[in-house]
C-alpha positions, 0 to 999 in steps of 0.5 A: 224479348224487347218490351214495348215503350209506353206512349207518352201523352200531353199533361193537358190531354191526361187531365181531361182523359183521367177525369172523363174515364174516372172522375165523372162516374162519381157524385163528386164530379164537380167543376171544383174537382176538375179545377183541383185535378188540373191544378195538381197535375199542372204543379208537377211541371211536367209537359208529358208523361204516360198514362200509367204514371199519370194515374199512379201519381194522381191517385197518390195525390188526389184524395177523393172518396169516390161514390159511384152515381146511382142510375135509375134503370130505364123502365121502357128499355127494361120492358123492351128487353134492352140490357141496362148497363151498369157503371 
């Protein structure tokens, strides 16, 4: 059986994708954190790579201790029976 090739994405797209999907869910998601992520990824001098390669490399090099944000439940939504999404 033939393996599917992983899609390759531009490094700038991967930086934004990683930040939006992983970093912003944490309290340390600041402009400095984004700048550090961007500086580190651009220092690799690689114009593109797969999402999996990017995640592996960035997690090895970006040493952050993510604390998930605490979101207060919405009292109105709870009263109306609307589900509360957890991060």
